[in-house]
matplotlib code that plots the C-alpha trace (Angstrom):
import matplotlib.pyplot as plt

x = [-9.3, -7.2, -6.6, -2.9, -3.7, -6.4, -4.0, -1.4, -3.8, -4.8, -1.1, -0.5, -3.7, -2.7, 0.9, 0.1, -2.6, 0.0, 2.7, 5.1, 7.5, 8.0, 11.6, 10.5, 7.9, 10.5, 12.9, 10.2, 8.9, 12.3, 12.8, 16.1, 14.7, 11.8, 11.3, 10.0, 7.2, 6.6, 6.1, 3.7, 1.7, 1.4, 0.1, 3.0, 4.2, 2.7, 4.2, 4.3, 2.1, 5.0, 5.6, 1.8, 2.0, 5.2, 3.7, 0.5, 2.5, 4.6, 1.4, -0.4, -3.2, -4.2, -3.4, -7.2, -7.6, -4.8, -6.3, -9.7, -11.4, -12.5, -13.0, -11.6, -8.2, -7.0, -6.4, -8.8, -7.4, -8.8, -7.1, -9.9, -12.6, -14.9, -17.6]
y = [-11.8, -13.3, -11.4, -10.9, -9.4, -7.2, -6.1, -5.3, -3.4, -1.2, -0.4, 0.4, 2.5, 4.6, 4.8, 6.1, 8.5, 10.3, 10.2, 7.9, 5.6, 2.0, 2.9, 5.6, 3.3, 0.6, 3.0, 4.3, 0.9, -0.6, -2.7, -2.7, -2.7, -1.7, -5.3, -6.2, -3.6, -4.8, -8.4, -7.2, -5.1, -8.0, -10.3, -12.7, -12.6, -12.4, -10.0, -9.9, -7.6, -5.3, -4.6, -4.0, -1.3, 0.2, 0.4, 1.9, 4.5, 5.3, 5.8, 7.8, 5.3, 2.5, -1.3, -1.8, 0.1, -1.9, -5.2, -4.2, -4.1, -0.5, 2.0, 4.8, 5.6, 8.0, 7.3, 8.9, 11.7, 10.9, 13.9, 16.1, 13.7, 15.1, 13.5]
z = [-8.9, -6.0, -2.9, -3.8, -7.2, -5.7, -3.0, -5.6, -7.8, -4.8, -4.2, -7.9, -8.0, -5.0, -6.0, -9.5, -8.1, -6.0, -8.7, -6.9, -8.7, -7.8, -7.0, -4.5, -2.9, -2.6, -0.8, 1.5, 2.4, 3.1, 0.0, -1.9, -5.4, -7.6, -8.7, -5.2, -5.6, -9.2, -8.0, -5.2, -7.6, -10.0, -7.2, -7.5, -3.9, -0.4, 2.1, 5.9, 7.9, 8.8, 5.1, 4.5, 7.2, 5.7, 2.2, 3.6, 5.5, 2.4, 0.3, 3.0, 3.4, 5.7, 5.7, 5.7, 2.4, 0.8, 2.0, 0.6, 4.0, 3.6, 0.8, 3.0, 1.6, 4.2, 7.9, 10.3, 12.4, 15.8, 17.4, 16.1, 17.3, 20.0, 22.0]

ax = plt.figure().add_subplot(projection="3d")
ax.plot(x, y, z, "-o")
ax.set_aspect("equal")
plt.show()
């Protein structure tokens, strides 16, 4: 599996897990149409870092999770971290 198809599969998995449509994700991430999200999920297009961050924010996860660098889906809340 290529990194683009793995990236796209993670987006689709997270999007469907939270019950979000491609249209809604496109809107929240700053795309003009659902077809852009569809192409990303299929691994057909690469996207800039800014869009990776926007998609992660829209899905309530981290860019690292979408890129496959971590299995942790939710961002850590460092406000509750104590030494």
